LUMLO-693033 format. One line per field, with one value per residue (C-alpha): residue number from 1; residue in one letter; x, y, z. Coordinates in nm, 3 decimals, always signed. Layout:
<recs>
keti = [NUM,...]
rodo = [a,...]
east = [X,...]
north = [Y,...]
up = [Z,...]
</recs>
This chain:
<recs>
keti = [1,2,3,4,5,6,7,8,9,10,11,12,13,14,15,16,17,18,19,20,21,22,23,24,25,26,27,28,29,30,31,32,33,34,35,36,37,38,39,40,41,42,43,44,45,46,47,48,49,50,51,52,53,54,55,56,57,58,59,60,61,62,63,64,65,66,67,68,69,70,71,72,73,74,75,76,77,78,79,80,81,82,83,84,85,86]
rodo = [m,d,f,t,s,l,l,g,v,a,l,a,f,l,v,v,f,v,m,l,k,l,l,a,g,r,l,k,h,l,g,k,v,a,l,r,s,l,v,a,f,f,g,i,w,a,v,n,i,a,g,g,f,f,g,f,h,i,g,l,n,l,a,t,a,l,t,v,g,i,l,g,i,p,g,i,l,l,i,l,a,v,k,y,f,i]
east = [-6.682,-6.963,-6.924,-6.953,-6.670,-6.453,-6.520,-6.432,-6.103,-6.015,-6.093,-5.880,-5.586,-5.633,-5.631,-5.317,-5.147,-5.227,-5.110,-4.781,-4.725,-4.785,-4.553,-4.279,-4.129,-4.123,-3.977,-3.703,-3.610,-3.614,-3.382,-3.141,-3.143,-3.086,-2.792,-2.639,-2.683,-2.511,-2.217,-2.215,-2.212,-1.900,-1.745,-1.795,-1.661,-1.346,-1.305,-1.333,-1.066,-0.830,-0.917,-0.842,-0.475,-0.535,-0.800,-1.082,-1.417,-1.760,-2.060,-2.166,-2.542,-2.852,-2.893,-2.544,-2.561,-2.899,-2.781,-2.476,-2.673,-2.942,-2.734,-2.406,-2.099,-2.295,-2.411,-2.051,-1.973,-2.281,-2.176,-1.822,-1.953,-2.178,-1.886,-1.655,-1.892,-2.058]
north = [+11.384,+11.281,+11.169,+10.795,+10.803,+11.007,+10.759,+10.466,+10.626,+10.703,+10.345,+10.210,+10.428,+10.307,+9.942,+9.991,+10.175,+9.897,+9.627,+9.809,+9.846,+9.474,+9.380,+9.628,+9.396,+9.103,+9.314,+9.432,+9.070,+8.982,+9.275,+9.149,+8.799,+8.943,+9.151,+8.860,+8.635,+8.891,+8.904,+8.522,+8.514,+8.730,+8.529,+8.202,+8.368,+8.474,+8.122,+7.981,+8.220,+8.139,+7.770,+7.757,+7.744,+7.431,+7.261,+7.348,+7.471,+7.535,+7.557,+7.919,+7.935,+8.073,+7.773,+7.796,+8.175,+8.157,+7.874,+8.069,+8.395,+8.255,+8.025,+8.219,+8.026,+7.701,+7.736,+7.749,+7.441,+7.267,+7.341,+7.221,+6.901,+6.829,+6.892,+6.668,+6.375,+6.366]
up = [-5.068,-4.842,-4.483,-4.559,-4.814,-4.579,-4.299,-4.531,-4.637,-4.274,-4.174,-4.462,-4.351,-3.994,-4.101,-4.313,-4.026,-3.776,-4.018,-4.080,-3.707,-3.657,-3.943,-3.851,-3.590,-3.829,-4.108,-3.874,-3.799,-4.168,-4.234,-3.969,-4.118,-4.466,-4.345,-4.154,-4.458,-4.677,-4.435,-4.427,-4.808,-4.819,-4.536,-4.724,-5.037,-4.848,-4.706,-5.059,-5.187,-4.899,-4.911,-5.283,-5.196,-4.987,-5.201,-4.958,-5.087,-4.932,-5.161,-5.196,-5.241,-5.076,-4.846,-4.698,-4.666,-4.489,-4.263,-4.153,-4.142,-3.915,-3.696,-3.688,-3.567,-3.513,-3.874,-3.993,-3.786,-3.928,-4.288,-4.214,-4.050,-4.347,-4.583,-4.380,-4.324,-4.666]
</recs>
């Protein structure tokens, strides 16, 4: 391998390293949102099982899980308000 090719490979590795460092923070936040949405999914599922005895049901889909996952308790209140008023 000549010096120019070696320099090109080193520069490519440097660019990939810098891009991964810049994206690492965003990926960490996306991971947190994904985990919170997964917990929200199981929480809505549990509410639907318990609410089945009383005739209460919340739609269980990606939109509701993401809403509750991102917003937390206000997201639950938002979903309940939409369910109640619509």
